[in-house]
C-alpha positions as CSV (number, residue, x, y, z in Angstrom):
1,X,-0.4,-0.2,0.1
2,X,2.7,2.2,1.0
3,X,4.6,2.0,-2.5
4,X,1.1,2.4,-4.2
5,X,0.8,5.8,-2.5
6,X,4.4,7.1,-3.4
7,X,3.6,5.7,-7.1
8,X,0.6,7.8,-7.2
9,X,2.4,11.5,-5.2
10,X,5.3,10.5,-7.5
11,X,2.5,10.8,-10.6
12,X,1.2,14.1,-9.7
13,X,4.7,16.0,-9.5
14,X,6.0,15.0,-13.6
15,X,4.7,14.4,-16.7
16,X,5.0,10.7,-18.6
17,X,6.8,11.2,-22.2
18,X,4.1,8.7,-23.1
19,X,1.4,10.9,-22.7
20,X,4.1,13.3,-24.7
21,X,1.9,16.7,-23.8
22,X,4.0,18.4,-21.5
23,X,3.6,21.4,-19.8
24,X,6.2,23.9,-18.2
25,X,6.4,27.3,-16.4
26,X,8.0,30.3,-17.8
27,X,11.4,30.9,-14.9
28,X,12.8,33.9,-16.4
29,X,12.5,35.8,-19.3
30,X,15.7,38.1,-20.6
31,X,14.6,40.9,-22.3
32,X,16.8,42.7,-24.6
33,X,16.6,46.0,-26.8
34,X,15.2,44.4,-29.3
35,X,13.9,40.6,-29.0
36,X,14.0,38.3,-25.5
37,X,14.9,35.0,-23.8
38,X,12.5,32.9,-22.6
39,X,14.0,30.4,-20.3
40,X,11.5,27.3,-19.0
41,X,11.3,24.4,-16.1
42,X,9.5,21.2,-17.1
43,X,9.6,18.1,-14.7
44,X,9.3,14.7,-16.8
45,X,9.7,11.2,-16.4
46,X,11.7,8.5,-19.5
47,X,11.3,5.4,-19.3
48,X,14.3,4.0,-20.6
49,X,15.0,4.2,-24.6
50,X,13.6,6.7,-27.5
51,X,11.1,8.7,-26.0
52,X,9.3,11.6,-27.5
53,X,7.9,14.7,-25.6
54,X,6.1,17.7,-27.1
55,X,6.4,20.9,-24.7
56,X,3.3,22.9,-26.1
57,X,1.6,26.2,-25.4
58,X,4.5,28.3,-26.5
59,X,5.1,31.0,-28.3
60,X,4.2,31.8,-32.0
61,X,7.6,33.4,-32.6
62,X,10.4,31.4,-31.7
63,X,13.4,31.5,-33.3
64,X,14.0,27.4,-34.1
65,X,17.9,27.5,-34.1
66,X,18.3,29.4,-31.0
67,X,16.2,26.5,-28.5
68,X,18.5,25.2,-26.4
69,X,18.2,22.1,-23.4
70,X,19.9,21.4,-20.1
71,X,19.6,19.1,-17.3
72,X,19.9,16.3,-19.2
73,X,22.3,14.2,-17.5
74,X,22.6,11.2,-19.1
75,X,20.1,11.8,-21.7
76,X,21.1,12.2,-24.9
77,X,18.7,14.0,-27.7
78,X,18.4,12.9,-30.7
79,X,15.9,15.5,-32.3
80,X,14.4,18.9,-31.6
81,X,11.5,19.9,-33.7
82,X,10.1,23.8,-33.6
83,X,6.1,23.9,-35.1
84,X,3.2,25.8,-34.8
85,X,-0.3,24.2,-34.0
86,X,-3.5,26.0,-35.2
87,X,-5.7,24.4,-32.3
88,X,-9.4,23.6,-32.7
89,X,-11.7,25.4,-30.9
90,X,-12.9,22.8,-27.9
91,X,-16.7,22.2,-27.8
92,X,-16.5,23.7,-24.2
93,X,-14.2,25.5,-22.2
94,X,-13.7,27.0,-18.3
95,X,-14.6,30.8,-19.5
96,X,-17.4,29.6,-21.6
97,X,-18.8,27.5,-18.9
98,X,-18.6,30.2,-16.4
99,X,-20.6,32.6,-19.0
100,X,-23.3,30.0,-19.1
101,X,-23.5,29.7,-15.4
102,X,-23.7,33.2,-15.5
103,X,-27.0,33.0,-17.7
104,X,-28.6,30.6,-16.3
105,X,-27.9,31.9,-12.5
106,X,-29.5,35.5,-14.3
107,X,-32.9,33.6,-15.0
108,X,-33.1,32.1,-11.7
109,X,-33.0,35.4,-10.3
110,X,-35.5,36.8,-12.7
111,X,-37.9,33.7,-12.1
112,X,-37.2,34.5,-8.0
113,X,-38.0,38.7,-8.7
114,X,-41.0,37.7,-10.8
115,X,-42.2,36.0,-7.8
116,X,-41.8,39.3,-5.5
117,X,-43.8,41.8,-8.3
118,X,-46.2,39.2,-8.3
119,X,-47.0,39.2,-4.5
120,X,-47.2,42.7,-4.2
121,X,-49.5,43.2,-6.3
122,X,-51.9,40.4,-4.7
123,X,-51.0,43.2,-1.6
124,X,-52.2,45.5,-3.6
125,X,-55.8,44.1,-4.0
126,X,-55.8,42.9,-1.0
127,X,-55.6,46.9,0.2
128,X,-58.0,47.8,-2.3
129,X,-61.0,45.2,-1.6
130,X,-60.2,46.3,2.5
131,X,-60.8,50.1,1.4
132,X,-63.7,49.1,-0.1
133,X,-65.0,47.7,3.0
134,X,-64.3,50.0,5.4
135,X,-65.5,52.9,3.0
136,X,-69.1,51.2,3.5
137,X,-68.9,51.4,7.4
138,X,-71.6,54.4,7.9
139,X,-69.8,54.2,11.1
140,X,-66.7,55.2,10.4
141,X,-65.0,58.6,12.7
142,X,-63.3,61.3,11.1
143,X,-59.9,60.6,13.3
144,X,-60.2,56.4,12.4
145,X,-60.5,57.7,9.2
146,X,-57.9,60.1,8.8
147,X,-55.5,56.9,9.8
148,X,-56.8,54.3,7.8
149,X,-56.3,57.0,4.6
150,X,-52.3,57.9,6.0
151,X,-52.4,53.9,6.4
152,X,-53.6,53.5,2.5
153,X,-51.4,55.7,0.4
154,X,-47.8,55.1,2.6
155,X,-48.3,50.9,2.5
156,X,-49.6,51.8,-1.5
157,X,-46.2,54.2,-2.2
158,X,-44.2,51.8,-0.7
159,X,-45.7,49.0,-2.9
160,X,-45.4,50.6,-6.1
161,X,-42.4,51.8,-5.5
162,X,-40.9,48.2,-4.9
163,X,-42.4,46.9,-7.8
164,X,-40.8,49.9,-10.0
165,X,-37.1,48.9,-8.4
166,X,-37.8,45.1,-9.0
167,X,-38.5,45.5,-12.5
168,X,-35.6,47.5,-12.8
169,X,-33.3,44.7,-11.1
170,X,-35.3,42.4,-14.0
171,X,-34.4,44.7,-16.5
172,X,-30.2,45.1,-15.1
173,X,-30.1,40.5,-15.1
174,X,-31.5,41.0,-18.8
175,X,-29.2,43.2,-20.4
176,X,-26.3,41.2,-18.1
177,X,-27.4,38.1,-19.8
178,X,-27.5,40.0,-23.6
179,X,-23.8,40.6,-23.2
180,X,-22.9,37.6,-22.0
181,X,-24.7,35.6,-25.1
182,X,-23.2,38.3,-27.6
183,X,-20.0,37.5,-26.1
184,X,-20.2,34.0,-26.5
185,X,-20.8,34.5,-29.5
186,X,-17.8,36.2,-30.1
187,X,-15.8,33.7,-28.5
188,X,-17.5,31.0,-30.5
189,X,-17.1,32.6,-33.6
190,X,-13.3,32.9,-33.0
191,X,-10.4,31.9,-35.2
192,X,-8.5,28.3,-35.1
193,X,-6.0,29.5,-32.5
194,X,-2.3,29.0,-32.4
195,X,0.2,28.2,-30.6
196,X,4.2,26.7,-30.7
197,X,4.8,23.3,-29.9
198,X,8.6,21.7,-29.3
199,X,8.9,18.3,-30.1
200,X,12.3,16.3,-28.7
201,X,13.3,12.9,-29.2
202,X,15.0,11.6,-25.9
203,X,17.3,8.0,-25.3
204,X,17.6,7.6,-22.1
205,X,19.4,4.4,-20.9
206,X,17.5,3.8,-17.9
207,X,14.2,5.2,-16.6
208,X,15.2,8.4,-15.2
209,X,13.3,11.5,-14.2
210,X,14.6,14.4,-15.8
211,X,14.5,18.6,-14.3
212,X,14.7,19.5,-18.4
213,X,15.6,23.8,-18.6
214,X,14.6,24.5,-22.5
215,X,15.2,28.0,-23.9
216,X,14.3,30.1,-26.9
217,X,14.5,34.0,-28.3
218,X,11.0,35.0,-29.6
219,X,10.3,38.4,-31.6
220,X,8.5,41.0,-31.2
221,X,9.4,42.1,-27.3
222,X,11.7,44.1,-25.9
223,X,12.4,47.3,-23.4
224,X,12.6,51.1,-24.0
225,X,14.4,53.3,-21.6
226,X,13.1,56.0,-20.4
227,X,13.6,58.4,-17.1
228,X,11.6,60.9,-14.7
229,X,14.6,64.1,-14.0
230,X,13.8,65.8,-10.9
231,X,14.1,69.2,-9.4
232,X,13.4,69.8,-6.0
233,X,15.3,73.0,-5.7
234,X,18.9,74.9,-7.1
235,X,20.7,74.0,-4.2
236,X,19.6,70.5,-4.5
237,X,21.1,67.0,-5.9
238,X,19.0,66.1,-9.2
239,X,17.2,63.2,-9.4
240,X,17.1,61.0,-12.0
241,X,14.9,57.7,-12.1
242,X,15.8,55.3,-14.8
243,X,12.6,53.0,-15.9
244,X,12.2,50.0,-18.3
245,X,9.2,50.0,-21.0
246,X,8.5,46.5,-21.6
247,X,6.5,45.7,-24.5
248,X,5.7,41.6,-25.9
249,X,3.7,40.3,-27.8
250,X,5.0,36.9,-28.7
251,X,1.7,35.2,-28.4
252,X,2.2,33.6,-24.8
253,X,1.5,35.3,-21.5
254,X,4.8,35.8,-18.8
255,X,3.1,34.5,-15.5
256,X,5.0,36.0,-12.6
257,X,8.7,35.7,-14.1
258,X,11.6,37.3,-13.4
259,X,13.0,39.8,-15.3
260,X,16.2,40.3,-16.7
261,X,16.8,43.8,-18.6
262,X,19.7,43.2,-21.1
263,X,21.4,46.4,-23.2
264,X,22.2,43.6,-25.8
265,X,21.1,43.0,-29.3
266,X,21.0,39.0,-30.2
267,X,20.4,39.5,-33.0
268,X,24.0,40.3,-34.4
269,X,26.2,38.0,-35.5
270,X,28.8,37.7,-33.0
271,X,30.8,36.1,-35.2
272,X,34.3,37.8,-35.2
273,X,35.1,39.1,-38.7
274,X,38.6,38.0,-40.7
275,X,41.0,40.9,-42.5
276,X,42.0,39.8,-45.8
277,X,44.4,41.5,-47.9
278,X,42.5,44.5,-50.8
279,X,43.9,44.1,-54.1
280,X,43.0,46.7,-56.4
281,X,41.6,45.9,-60.4
282,X,39.5,47.9,-62.4
283,X,35.8,48.0,-62.4
284,X,32.7,48.9,-63.7
285,X,30.4,52.2,-63.1
286,X,28.0,50.1,-61.4
287,X,30.6,48.7,-58.7
288,X,30.1,49.7,-54.9
289,X,32.5,49.3,-52.0
290,X,31.5,47.3,-49.5
291,X,30.3,49.3,-46.7
292,X,31.5,48.9,-43.4
293,X,28.6,46.9,-40.9
294,X,27.6,49.8,-38.7
295,X,27.1,49.9,-34.5
296,X,23.5,49.7,-34.0
297,X,22.3,52.1,-31.3
298,X,18.8,52.4,-31.3
299,X,16.0,50.0,-31.1
300,X,12.4,50.8,-32.0
301,X,9.9,52.2,-29.5
302,X,6.1,51.2,-29.8
303,X,4.6,53.8,-28.4
304,X,5.5,56.9,-30.3
305,X,3.0,58.0,-32.7
306,X,4.2,61.5,-33.9
307,X,8.2,62.1,-34.3
308,X,9.7,65.8,-34.9
309,X,13.2,66.7,-35.1
310,X,15.9,68.8,-37.1
311,X,17.9,67.1,-40.5
312,X,21.4,68.6,-40.7
313,X,23.9,67.9,-42.3
314,X,27.8,66.9,-40.2
315,X,28.6,70.8,-40.1
316,X,25.2,71.2,-38.2
317,X,23.8,73.4,-42.0
318,X,20.1,72.7,-42.2
319,X,18.9,70.6,-44.9
320,X,15.6,72.3,-46.4
321,X,13.6,69.8,-48.0
322,X,15.1,66.5,-46.8
323,X,12.4,63.5,-47.6
324,X,11.4,61.5,-44.7
325,X,9.3,58.8,-44.9
326,X,8.0,55.6,-43.0
327,X,9.7,52.8,-44.6
328,X,7.6,50.2,-46.5
329,X,4.9,52.7,-46.4
330,X,3.7,55.8,-48.1
331,X,3.1,58.2,-45.1
332,X,6.0,61.1,-45.6
333,X,7.2,64.2,-45.3
334,X,9.7,67.3,-46.0
335,X,12.3,69.1,-43.6
336,X,11.6,72.8,-44.0
337,X,13.8,75.4,-44.6
338,X,15.1,75.4,-41.3
339,X,15.9,71.7,-41.7
340,X,12.5,71.2,-39.0
341,X,10.0,68.0,-39.6
342,X,7.2,66.5,-38.3
343,X,5.7,63.1,-39.3
344,X,2.7,60.8,-37.3
345,X,3.3,56.8,-37.7
346,X,0.6,54.4,-37.1
347,X,2.5,51.4,-39.1
348,X,6.1,51.0,-39.8
349,X,9.3,51.2,-37.0
350,X,11.8,53.1,-39.2
351,X,12.1,56.2,-40.6
352,X,14.3,56.2,-43.6
353,X,15.6,60.2,-44.3
354,X,17.4,60.8,-47.8
355,X,18.5,63.9,-50.0
356,X,20.3,64.6,-52.5
357,X,24.0,64.0,-52.6
358,X,23.8,62.3,-49.0
359,X,23.7,59.0,-47.8
360,X,20.5,57.7,-46.9
361,X,19.9,56.6,-43.1
362,X,17.2,54.4,-41.7
363,X,16.9,55.4,-37.8
364,X,14.7,52.9,-35.9
365,X,11.9,55.3,-34.3
366,X,12.9,55.2,-30.8
367,X,12.2,58.4,-29.5
368,X,9.3,61.2,-30.2
369,X,12.6,63.4,-30.8
370,X,14.4,62.6,-33.6
371,X,17.6,64.8,-34.4
372,X,19.3,63.1,-37.4
373,X,23.0,64.4,-39.0
374,X,23.1,63.5,-42.7
375,X,26.4,61.8,-44.3
376,X,27.7,63.2,-47.9
377,X,27.9,60.1,-50.4
378,X,31.6,60.0,-51.5
379,X,31.0,57.6,-54.2
380,X,28.6,59.4,-55.5
381,X,30.5,62.5,-55.8
382,X,33.7,60.6,-57.8
383,X,31.0,59.4,-60.4
384,X,30.3,63.0,-61.6
385,X,32.6,64.0,-64.5
386,X,34.1,67.5,-63.9
387,X,36.3,69.1,-67.0
388,X,39.0,71.7,-65.4
389,X,40.0,73.7,-68.9
390,X,42.4,76.1,-67.1
391,X,44.5,75.9,-63.7
392,X,43.5,78.8,-61.8
393,X,45.8,80.9,-59.8
394,X,45.4,81.5,-56.0
395,X,43.9,84.3,-55.6
396,X,41.8,84.5,-58.9
397,X,38.5,83.6,-60.0
398,X,38.0,79.0,-60.8
399,X,38.3,78.7,-64.3
400,X,36.0,75.5,-63.3
401,X,33.0,74.6,-65.7
402,X,30.3,71.9,-65.2
403,X,30.4,70.3,-68.4
404,X,26.6,70.0,-70.0
405,X,26.1,73.5,-68.2
406,X,24.9,76.4,-70.5
407,X,27.9,77.4,-72.3
408,X,25.9,79.7,-74.5
409,X,27.3,83.0,-71.9
410,X,30.5,81.6,-70.8
411,X,29.5,81.5,-66.5
412,X,31.3,80.2,-63.4
413,X,29.6,77.5,-61.4
414,X,27.9,78.6,-57.9
415,X,29.9,77.2,-55.0
416,X,28.3,75.8,-51.6
417,X,30.5,75.7,-48.7
418,X,28.9,74.0,-45.6
419,X,25.3,74.7,-47.4
420,X,26.6,78.8,-47.6
421,X,26.8,80.1,-51.3
422,X,30.0,81.5,-51.5
423,X,30.9,84.4,-54.3
424,X,33.8,84.5,-56.2
425,X,35.7,81.5,-55.0
426,X,39.0,80.3,-56.5
427,X,40.8,77.7,-56.2
428,X,43.3,77.4,-52.6
429,X,40.4,80.0,-51.3
430,X,40.3,76.5,-49.3
431,X,43.2,74.2,-48.5
432,X,42.7,70.3,-49.9
433,X,43.6,68.4,-46.2
434,X,40.5,70.6,-45.2
435,X,37.7,70.0,-48.2
436,X,36.1,66.1,-46.9
437,X,33.8,66.1,-50.6
438,X,32.3,67.4,-53.4
439,X,29.1,67.3,-55.2
440,X,28.4,68.5,-58.9
441,X,25.1,69.4,-59.5
442,X,23.7,70.9,-62.6
443,X,20.4,71.3,-65.0
444,X,17.8,71.2,-63.4
445,X,18.7,69.3,-60.1
446,X,20.7,72.5,-59.6
447,X,18.5,75.1,-60.6
448,X,15.7,73.4,-58.5
449,X,17.2,73.9,-55.9
450,X,19.1,76.9,-56.0
451,X,17.6,79.6,-59.1
452,X,18.7,80.9,-62.0
453,X,22.5,81.7,-60.4
454,X,22.6,77.9,-60.5
455,X,22.3,78.6,-64.3
456,X,26.3,77.1,-64.8
457,X,25.9,74.3,-62.0
458,X,26.8,74.2,-58.5
459,X,30.3,73.2,-57.0
460,X,28.6,71.8,-53.1
461,X,32.0,71.4,-51.3
462,X,32.0,70.1,-47.9
463,X,34.8,70.8,-44.9
464,X,36.2,67.8,-42.7
465,X,33.9,67.7,-39.7
466,X,35.4,66.3,-36.3
467,X,33.6,63.7,-35.1
468,X,33.9,60.8,-32.2
469,X,31.5,58.2,-31.4
470,X,32.3,55.8,-28.3
471,X,30.6,52.0,-27.8
472,X,29.4,51.0,-24.9
473,X,29.4,47.7,-23.5
474,X,26.1,45.4,-22.3
475,X,24.9,45.5,-19.4
476,X,22.3,43.6,-17.7
477,X,19.6,45.1,-15.0
478,X,18.6,42.0,-12.7
479,X,14.9,43.2,-11.6
480,X,14.0,42.3,-8.3
481,X,10.0,41.8,-8.2
482,X,8.1,39.6,-10.0
483,X,5.6,40.5,-13.3
484,X,3.2,39.1,-14.9
485,X,3.1,40.6,-18.2
486,X,0.4,39.5,-21.1
487,X,1.0,39.6,-24.7
488,X,-1.0,42.4,-25.6
489,X,1.9,44.8,-26.4
490,X,0.6,47.0,-23.5
491,X,3.3,48.9,-21.6
492,X,4.4,47.9,-18.5
493,X,7.3,50.2,-16.6
494,X,9.5,48.7,-14.8
495,X,11.8,50.8,-12.2
496,X,15.7,49.9,-12.5
497,X,17.4,52.9,-10.8
498,X,16.8,56.3,-8.8
499,X,20.1,58.0,-8.9
500,X,20.6,61.2,-6.7
501,X,23.3,63.0,-8.9
502,X,25.2,66.4,-8.5
503,X,24.8,68.5,-10.9
504,X,25.7,72.4,-11.6
505,X,23.0,74.0,-12.2
506,X,23.2,77.6,-14.4
507,X,20.1,80.0,-16.6
508,X,20.7,80.0,-20.0
509,X,19.8,82.1,-22.8
510,X,20.2,82.8,-26.3
511,X,17.9,86.0,-27.0
512,X,19.0,86.2,-30.7
513,X,17.1,83.1,-31.3
514,X,14.9,82.9,-27.9
515,X,13.7,85.4,-25.9
516,X,13.5,83.1,-22.6
517,X,16.3,82.0,-20.1
518,X,15.5,78.4,-19.2
519,X,16.6,76.2,-16.9
520,X,20.1,73.7,-16.9
521,X,21.0,71.4,-15.4
522,X,24.9,70.0,-16.2
523,X,25.6,66.5,-15.0
524,X,28.7,65.3,-13.4
525,X,29.8,61.8,-13.9
526,X,26.8,60.9,-16.2
527,X,29.1,58.1,-17.8
528,X,28.8,55.5,-15.1
529,X,25.3,55.5,-15.0
530,X,25.0,53.3,-18.4
531,X,22.6,55.3,-19.6
532,X,21.0,54.2,-23.1
533,X,19.2,57.0,-25.5
534,X,15.7,57.7,-23.8
535,X,13.0,60.2,-23.8
536,X,13.0,61.7,-20.5
537,X,10.5,63.4,-18.1
538,X,11.9,66.6,-17.0
539,X,10.3,67.7,-13.4
540,X,11.0,71.1,-11.6
541,X,10.2,71.8,-8.0
542,X,7.5,69.8,-8.2
543,X,6.0,70.7,-12.1
544,X,5.8,68.9,-14.8
545,X,8.1,70.9,-16.6
546,X,8.1,69.3,-20.4
547,X,9.6,66.4,-22.2
548,X,13.4,66.4,-24.0
549,X,15.7,63.1,-24.9
550,X,18.8,61.7,-23.5
551,X,21.8,60.5,-26.2
552,X,24.6,59.7,-24.7
553,X,25.5,58.9,-28.5
554,X,25.6,62.3,-29.3
555,X,27.4,63.9,-25.9
556,X,31.0,63.7,-26.0
557,X,31.9,65.8,-22.5
558,X,29.0,67.4,-20.6
559,X,25.2,65.9,-20.3
560,X,23.3,68.6,-19.9
561,X,19.4,69.4,-19.1
562,X,17.3,71.6,-19.8
563,X,14.7,71.8,-17.0
564,X,12.4,74.5,-18.7
565,X,11.5,78.1,-19.1
566,X,12.2,80.1,-16.0
567,X,9.2,83.1,-16.5
568,X,10.5,85.1,-13.8
569,X,13.9,85.8,-15.4
570,X,13.1,88.4,-18.3
571,X,15.8,89.1,-21.6
572,X,15.1,91.9,-24.4
573,X,17.5,92.1,-27.1
574,X,16.8,95.4,-28.9
575,X,19.0,96.9,-31.6
576,X,19.9,100.5,-31.4
577,X,17.4,102.5,-34.2
578,X,19.1,106.3,-33.8
579,X,23.0,104.9,-34.7
580,X,24.0,104.8,-37.6
581,X,23.1,101.9,-39.6
582,X,22.6,102.5,-43.6
583,X,26.0,104.3,-45.8
584,X,27.8,103.9,-48.7
585,X,31.5,103.9,-49.6
586,X,31.7,104.3,-53.8
587,X,30.4,100.4,-54.5
588,X,30.0,99.2,-51.0
589,X,27.3,98.7,-48.6
590,X,27.9,100.1,-44.4
591,X,26.4,98.6,-42.1
592,X,26.6,99.7,-38.7
593,X,25.2,97.2,-36.2
594,X,24.9,97.6,-32.0
595,X,22.6,95.7,-30.4
596,X,21.6,96.4,-26.1
597,X,21.4,93.4,-24.1
598,X,18.8,93.7,-20.7
599,X,18.5,91.0,-17.9
600,X,16.4,91.3,-15.0
601,X,15.6,88.4,-12.1
602,X,12.2,89.3,-10.4
603,X,13.1,86.0,-8.3
604,X,13.8,86.1,-4.7
605,X,16.6,84.2,-4.7
606,X,20.0,85.2,-6.8
607,X,20.6,83.6,-10.1
608,X,23.1,83.0,-12.3
609,X,23.0,83.6,-15.9
610,X,25.2,82.6,-19.1
611,X,23.9,85.1,-21.7
612,X,24.7,84.6,-25.2
613,X,24.8,86.1,-28.6
614,X,27.5,86.4,-32.0
615,X,28.7,88.3,-34.6
616,X,28.5,86.9,-38.1
617,X,31.0,85.6,-39.4
618,X,32.0,86.2,-43.5
619,X,32.1,83.3,-45.8
620,X,33.1,85.4,-48.7
621,X,35.8,87.5,-49.8
622,X,33.5,90.7,-50.5
623,X,31.5,90.5,-47.5
624,X,33.8,91.9,-44.7
625,X,32.8,92.1,-40.8
626,X,35.2,95.0,-38.8
627,X,35.3,97.8,-35.8
628,X,34.0,94.8,-33.7
629,X,33.4,96.1,-30.2
630,X,32.7,93.4,-27.6
631,X,33.2,94.9,-24.8
632,X,33.0,92.7,-21.8
633,X,31.4,89.9,-22.8
634,X,34.5,86.5,-24.1
635,X,34.5,86.7,-26.9
636,X,35.7,83.2,-29.5
637,X,37.2,84.6,-33.1
638,X,36.5,81.5,-34.2
639,X,33.4,80.6,-34.2
640,X,32.3,84.5,-33.3
641,X,30.4,84.0,-30.1
642,X,30.2,86.1,-27.3
643,X,29.6,84.9,-23.9
644,X,28.6,86.7,-20.4
645,X,28.4,85.3,-16.8
646,X,26.0,87.0,-15.0
647,X,25.9,87.2,-11.2
648,X,21.9,88.6,-10.7
649,X,20.5,88.9,-7.3
650,X,17.0,89.4,-6.4
651,X,15.7,92.1,-8.1
652,X,18.8,93.2,-10.0
653,X,18.5,94.3,-13.7
654,X,22.0,94.5,-16.3
655,X,23.0,95.5,-19.8
656,X,25.3,94.3,-22.0
657,X,26.2,95.9,-25.3
658,X,28.0,94.4,-28.1
659,X,29.0,95.9,-32.1
660,X,30.5,95.8,-35.0
661,X,30.1,96.8,-38.9
662,X,29.0,94.9,-42.0
663,X,30.4,95.9,-45.7
664,X,29.2,94.2,-48.7
665,X,28.5,95.0,-52.6
666,X,25.8,97.2,-52.5
667,X,23.8,96.0,-55.2
668,X,24.1,92.5,-53.1
669,X,22.0,91.4,-50.0
670,X,23.6,89.4,-47.5
671,X,21.7,87.2,-45.0
672,X,21.6,88.6,-42.0
């Protein structure tokens, strides 16, 4: 008897391979930025010899090549196969049975309530009859009549109210039953269900019990970094909350699972490349060199439905008319004159940015703010034929002519250097070592962008920028709390860590661009936080201040976060109207410019403000900027930037001034 009991207990804790269908439970999920690895456990009993079992109820999006088994002991694996099973709808399920039971209970309740109404109607009839009998008594005195009338009125009112309430309950039950029947109809009309299954064939030398661990990778899952940045006051540390927005639509629910968030990417080929000798030979015009595999930095964020940003070249110049399209759709837009764009996304995961003369960029939709820098297509430039009819000497106008341009009247091409049109460009003005690329446009491609002045063609020169891009190692965040995440693509917010950071607070304003004063925080030692690109919600002094994007890949040294606009600090920038602003000398126009900058602190505390402005730089020999007066400002001559670091007590107001003189040909216009 004892042996029989032990056998019964053993049978309840393990599954036999002869039964084939084996249940399993999720033990752990490692969620990557794109994809996830599921770890499941199953207890099975194998007879000696060959056995086959099926793990059912799995995801329909398993990468079959990623399936791993452990906990085998002396058991050998003969084969592993993954398949999707299209389940027939069962005639009855616990869900259907529960709904049908509710309808039956509602029917019983309705019957009982109808009995209550019948009883109340009978009572009403008795009262009516008794009132008639009482009314025939001639000896009924006035006082007794009042009491009887009051009783009849109160009781009849109570009966009618109770009948009304009971009918309302009946109607509610009928409505509930109607809704349940509709739900049952929807369940019965559902298509066949899908579930993944892993079939495993074993070879066991003896009867044995296995605690099997199965791991596999799935798609349609991931996590998106997200941040809350809070500043209570200027003399307190900055609080940064590092969060993960986890989503999954894998076809299997993750019930009470241990979560590990990884910054790795399991989709990348990790095989080390072999570098061989490069042999040169002649090739056709359609030859394209193999491009370098770039490191993937950004990952799709399914919660983003509207994206805004700016498209520039590598020098920071905006690219107007750049095409922005959601890959695989007809949904697209173009950047405006300042390179800005906004696009709404209802489907698709990647934006494609394309511009004439630049390499296309495909970027996953990772944030609601996506600023893009395009790189010139050097190979396209190499395929353009440029003919030089003479070698121009340094300081003389270039004699380059573009083949295919109009030759009716000798004309020089228009030069665009780092996005700025340059007149009378001469060879030697830019050393070859400073030129990164040249692009040639002719015909309608030139005139459609730059008008009639480009009738002789356009030569676009881009100088070499200085860019640094450092990689980051993979990091894992082990989440202590267990989570249940449904396969419905909804976002589950998981807190990764909280940090208190030392920050230098500073007010910043550049009224030449925006007459508002912004509070910024420069975060120290941010490199230690293992931050990833993501959106950040900004809170200042207990109020929501807005949203920004943290992109560590775009940061070289400092991580500066804007905490919003402070309306209690006022700034203005005015051009002195009484200053002599226009005059002419021969064929030149002279403009004198003097600006007054005023800033006032209406806060109750003292603050430090960085005030910035600029003196324009000439990119053309015919445009001269002279007589520069910067007064108390720090002046960066190379960039033309002015900086004042001002300490303002409560109620303080300060005024700063700068001036310059501009000289250029009187019949031309300058982009002031």
